N, C-alpha and C positions, 0 to 999 in steps of 0.2 A: 976453186977455179972455172972456166965454167967448157965445156967440151963444144970447137965452135968448125964445124965441117961449112967450106964451100962453094956454093954451084953455084957457075956459072951460069944457067940457064932454072925457069919455074919448074919442067922438068922435073930435070935433075932436081934441084930443089925437095918436091914437095915428094920424092919415093923415098929422100933418106928419108919425110919427116914421122912422125908414129901423129900426131897433131897437125891439123892445114887449118889458117884462119885467114878469110876468103877476105882483107881487106880492103875491097877496089868497091867506086863506086857503078851503083846498077847498071850503070849504058855499057858499061864494059863484062860481064860479068860475066855474062856469055862466052864472052869471047875469051875467059879470060882461062875460065871451067871446065872449057868444049879442050882447049892448050893443054890438061893436067890431069884431061879426064881418065885418059887409060899409066899413069900413072903413080894415078895414088894406090895407096895400099890394101886392101883387100879387109885388112882389123884396122885405118887409121881411123880418125876424127876427122872430119872438116867440123870448120865451124862458119858459122855470117854476117857481117860485119855491115850485107847490104841493102841497103833501106828500102824497104816497100818490098823488096820480093822473097815470092812464097816460098815455102818448104820446097811444095809442089814442083815450079816451078825452078828451081836447082838440081830436083834429084835427073828431072830431064834432061840438063845441063847435062849429065853427067854419064845417061845412059841406062847405066849400069848400077844395081842394092851399093848403098853408102851408109854410111850414120852420120849426118849428118845431128844443125843443129844451126838455130835463127837464131841471132844475137841482134838486142837492142841498148845501143848504150850510149848516153850521153856527154856530152862535154867536162862538162865538174867528174872526171874520170884524167881531166889531164892533171891532179891535182892527190886525187886517193879519194875522193868521196862521188864512186858515178854513182848514178844507182840501173845498173844495167838487170834488162829481164829476155828468157831464153825457150825457146820450147821448143819441145825434140821433137826430130824426126822419128818415119815411122823400124829407119834401121838400129836407131839409139838405143842405149840402152841405161840401166841405171848404172853402169859403171861409166857412161859414159855424161852422166851426168854431175855426178859429183867432180871431174874432171870439170865438168864449163863454170861450175860454181869457185873450185879449189882458184884457178885463171879468173874469172870473173872478178874472189872474191882479196884478188890482193889490188886492186885500182878502187875497193869500195863495197855495195853490198851488190845481192842479183834476186833475186824470184825466178819462178819458175810462174809461165803463164798458159793455154795456151790458145793459140797464135790466130784464134779470132779473135785475143785483146789484143791485139797487134798494134792494130792501127790506133784502138783507143790509148796504151800502152804508149805512141807516140807520141800523141795528145796530152798526157797530161805531163810524162817526163822525158820524152825525148824534147820535144818544146820546152818545159818545161821553164827550162833556168829563162831563155826569152821573158818570158809573165815578172820571172821573180828581176830583174837586169832593167826591162822596164818602168817595175814598178821605181828600184830604186832611183834612177833618172829620171824620175821623175817627183821624187820628193828629193833629187838632188839641186834641182827647178827653182822646185817652189822656195827650200831656200835662197837661194842665187840669189829670187827675186824679192822675196821677204831682207835681204839685206846683211845674207851670210855669205866667208870666204865662199867662192866655190872644191878649193881644198880639204877648210877647216868639214863642209858639209857632206863631201864624198867620204871620210874618214868618221865620220858621224853616224851618217846612212848603212856603210859596210859597216863598218859591226854593229852595229846594231839589229845587221838581217847576218854576220855570222852567229853573234851570240841569242836568236831567238830560230835559228837553224839548230843549232845546240840542245839544243831546251826541249825543241821540238822529237829530238834523238835521242833522250835519254831519261824521256820520260812516256806513261802511256797513258794520261790527259788526252781529251780529246780537244781538239782548238780552242769549238767551244769557253770551255771550261781554267785554259789560259789565256783566251780573252778576259775574259770577266775577275785571271788574278793581274792584270795587269788596272784593266777599267773599274776604276770610282765612280760611284755617280754623282750626277755631276758636274764631273769636273775633267781636262785637258781630253785626252784619249775617246771620254762619252759623247766627245763633242764631233769629233772626227769623227766615230760609227756611224754615226747618227746623220751626218750627210751624205754620206758611206756609202748606209742603206739608203738612203730619198736620192738617192743621181742610180740607182739599179746599178750597187760595181758585184750583184752577185749570177745577176742574168746577165751581165752582158762578159761574165768569167763564163761563163756556162753555155754560153752562145760564141767566145770563142775560142771556148776547147770543141767543141761542136763543132764548130765551122775547119782549125785543125784535124780533126780525126775523117769530116765527110774529103778535105783534101788527101788524105792520107789512103785514102780505099778509093778515091781519082786515081791516084798516081798508079799507085801497084794494079789496078784494070791498064 
């Protein structure tokens, strides 16, 4: 059984909490932080998932020392397969790190990173699910245009994506090695891979990630 305390305001709710999670849009984070700042206990842990807002700025919102951890989660957390990166504020301890790892581990994997890496984390794991969704969409479109019903194409593509993800998560092999295990010399997979290479897929992906990182930096500023 869970013991739940009902609070009529953010301030009262925060005053009763050992852990406060700021799951709000970055545009209203300053307003919310200002509202609850004096109600946060001196030993409370504050976790922010507000995209793009750096630790130093959040600490300024509270106008006092606060044990703060910044987290960048991603959409697959909805199905228990999230990838979350986190950075510790100057007042956060290793005890706080373990608490955060336990929370994030309940809906996926997590990794501690230096805050300077957060813009790149955003471009890779934060935005990354959409890249895979785009590839799936284009594979389904190609199958349809070549004569396959959409429902069947979706089933083939979705299950192939799921299986491929599980293979990658359960092996120490590099992607290059996994590709070699699928592609036979002169076979169908090699034909597709050669076209990807000819059209510059690697360069396109690199430039896309760089663009996402650049935009993350712009939004932060």
